[in-house]
N, C-alpha and C positions, 0 to 999 in steps of 0.2 A: 197652469193649464196643461192638459195632457191630450195628446193625439194618439189613438190606438189604431193599428192596422195589422193585417196579416191573416193567414189562413186558419190558425188554430183558435176557433171560437171559444174554446174552454178558457184559455188564458185571458181573452178579452172579457168574458163574463166574470171571471174571478177578480180581475182588476176592478171592474165596475162595482161588483158586490162589496169589495173591500172599501172602496171610496164611499159607497152609500152607508156602509156599516160604521165607518170611523169618522166620516166627514161631517155628519150631522147628528146631533143628539136626538134620541128617540122621541122626546117630548115635542120637538119642533119639526119633525120630518113632514108633517102635513102641510106646512107653509114654507119651509126652507129647502125642500127638495123638489126639483123638477126633472122628470124623465120625458124627453121629447123625441119624436121621430123626425129625423132630419130631412127625409124625403117628403114629408108632409107639412113641414113648418118652414116659414120664410126665415131667411137669415136675420132680418131685422127683429123678428120675434125672439129668436135665440139670443141675440146680443142684448135685447131689452131685459130678458130674464137674468142674464149674467150680470148686468149692471144694477139690478134691483138689490137693495140692502136687505140683510137678514131681518126678519120681523122683530125679534126680541131686541136687536141692536138699535132699532129705531126709537125705543123707549127707555132703555137702561143700558148705559155703557158697561156697567159692571157685569152684566150678564150677556154681553155681546156674543153672538154666535156666528157660524159660517153658513154660507149658502152653497149648495151643490147643484150644478146643472149638468145632467147627463144627456148627450145627444146621440141616439142610436142611428146608424145608417146615414151619417152626415154626408151630404153631397154639396160641394161648393159650386158646381156648375162652371160654365165657361165665361160668365159675365165678368169682365174686368172690374166692374163696380163692386161685385160681391167680394172679390179678392182684396180690394182696397179696404173695404169695410172691416173684413176679418183681421187683416194685419194691422189696421189702425187700432183695433181693440187689443191685439196682442202687445202693442207697444205701450198701451195705457190700460192694463187690465184692472178690474175691480179687485181690490185687496182682500175683500171678504168672501170672494166667490172661488169655488173650485169648479172649473169648467173641464169637462171630459168630452172629447169628440171621437166617436167611433167611426172610422173612415174605411170601410171594407174595400173600396176601390183605389186606395192610394198605392201608387207604384213607386218603388225606390228610384226608378229611372226618370220619373217625372220632375219637372222643374219645381212643382209645388212642394214635393218632398224635401228638396234641397232648401227651399226658402223656409219651410217650417222648422227644419233641423237647425237652421242658423238663428232662429229667434231666441232671444235671451230668456224669456219667460215661458217658453214652450218645451215640454218634454215629449219627445216622439218615442213611442214604445212599439217595437216590432214584435207582435205575437206570432212568432214563426212556428210552422208545423214541425213536429219532431222528425228527426232522421230515424232510420231503422235502428241504429245503435242506441239512440236516446230512448226510443220506445221500449226496447228490450230492457234497458237499465231502469226505466220507470217501473216496469212490471216486477223486476227483481226486487226493487226497493219496497214496493207495496206488499209483496208477498212476505218479505223478510220482516216488515213492520207488523204484519199480522201473524208472525211466527209460523209460516207455512214453508215447508221445504220443497220448493218448486225449482227444478233445474233450469239452467240457461237454455238448454235445448227445448224444454217445454215453453219457456218464455218466447223463444224464437218461433215456435209453432203457433202460439197464440197471436203473435204480431202478424205473422204471414197470413193468418186467416181473418183476423179482425181489422187489420190496417193500423195506421198510426194516429188515429183520432184519440185524443186523451180521454174524452168522455166514453168512447167505446171501450178503450182499454180498461179504464177504471170500473166500468160496468161489468166487464168480463171477470175482473178480479173479484168483485163482490159475488158474482154467481158461483165462482169456484170456491171461494171461502165459505159461502153458505152451504154449498154441496158437501164440503169436507167436514164441516162441524168440528169435532174434536180431533179428527185426523190431521196429519201434517203433510201428507203426500198424496199424489194422484197418479193413476195409471194412464197409459196412452189411450186406451179405449174410452175411459171415463172422460178424458180431456176432449177427445173427438166428439163425444156426445154433447158436451157443453158448448164448445166453441164453433161447431159446425153441424150441419144436417148429417145425421148418422148414415143416411142413405147415399151420401156423396163422398168422393175422395178429395184429398188435397195434396199439395206437392210433397208434404212430409210422408204420406203413404207411398208416393213414388220413390222417395229417398230410401225408405225402409225396404221396399221390394228390391231395389238395386243393391242395398247392403246385404240382403239375404241371398243374392244371386238368383232371385226368382224371376226369370225372364218372362214367362207367360203372364205373371201377375203385373210386372212392370209395364208390359205392353198394353194390358187391359186398362190399368190405371191411367196411363198416358192418353189413351184414346178417350176414356171417360172425361178426363180433365179438359181436353180439347173440345169435346162436345158441349161442355158446360161453360165455355168461354175463357178458360185459362189459355194464355199464350205460351208459345215455346220459350219466350224470353225468361219467364219466371222459372220454368223447369230447368233450363240451362244454367241459370244463376244458382239455383238450389243445389244442383248436382256438382257444379264447380266448387261451391263452398264445401260440400260434403267431402270431395276428394282432396281438397286443399287441407282440410282438417286431419285427414288420415296420414299426412306426411309429418305431422307433429310428433315428436318422440313420446312414446308411451301414452299416446292419446287414446282414450277410451270413448267410444261412441255412446249415444243415449242408452240409458237403462243397463249400463255395465257390459255392453257387447264390445268385444274387440274386433278390429278390422279383419275382413276376410279377403283383403286385396294385398298383394305384395307391392313393395315400393315401385318396382319397375312397371308394374301394371297400372298403378295409380298415375304415374307420370305419363304413360301412354294414353290413359283415359282423359287426362287434362288436355293433352294435345288434340284428342278427338273432339272434345267439347269446344275448344277454340276454333277448330275447323268447322264444326257444326254452326257456330255463331256466324262465322264468315259466310257460310252457305246461305244461312237465313237472310243475310243482308244483300247478297249478290246474285242468288239464283232464283229460279222460278219454282223451286221445290216447295210444296205446301208443308204446313206444320206437321201433319200426320206422317207423311213420308219421311220428313226430316227426323222426327223423334223415333220412328220405327227403325230406320237405318242406324241411328246412333245407339239405341239400346241393344240392337243385335251385335254391335261391336264392343260395347263396354260391359255387357253382362253375359260373357261367355261362360263356358265351363271353367272349373277351378284352374287358375294359372299355375303352370309348372315352373317352379323355381330352378334356375340353372346355376 
């Protein structure tokens, strides 16, 4: 038996598709495969399906097959009786049945999770959402597999715009690959057209304006981002990562551009970013005033080396 839970629906669906594909022969799927909606079907009905013998096995042991029961959106409820029935089945499961329970609301802090994890014949599979780093690594692998030369910085931009949903990320990869055709690389402007509305800005545009020391453009982009719902948190994080990368020896920014900031200035700007984050948490300063004040300090005229 398998219990699936977690926020990444792509992994849940892939697991279920794999079980459906490999657990039952095509010729017997019409009577040996049940896909039930757990929030619409009583637990007794689910367990009755799980205990039912595979149809071919009833007549010919030599051609015995397996039965697969998939329960989407399974909810046990709070009745003690239901829990007792389910765990009684787990202790004496039908050998011929593969039972998969998709439990979207299962919490690892719940007692039910602990009890399920302790069951000998139950495999609890956590379909966890990707971290930012895992999402970027997924994009890099997918592009490499398709022989496309997409930089890590481009992958970071895609993730920051698209989010960490595997389905959304893979869909964006397909769009970019289709757009490129025989080409193996993509420009910043082309990428913007594909992953976001070309009439809007994203945090990467703000980073590029800061890199170019274009204060008026940086202020305009920050204002537009705030007007469209972006918070100062994302902008502060992006700029902090940008300046941290500039401290790396011989680091070259996106698209072959070298840094335009001296090391002393970079360190000063990192301190200003930390202070801005502290202000965001502790003062009544609104996001627009916060970002305006910050950009006026970190995007001045060229720093004079001493």
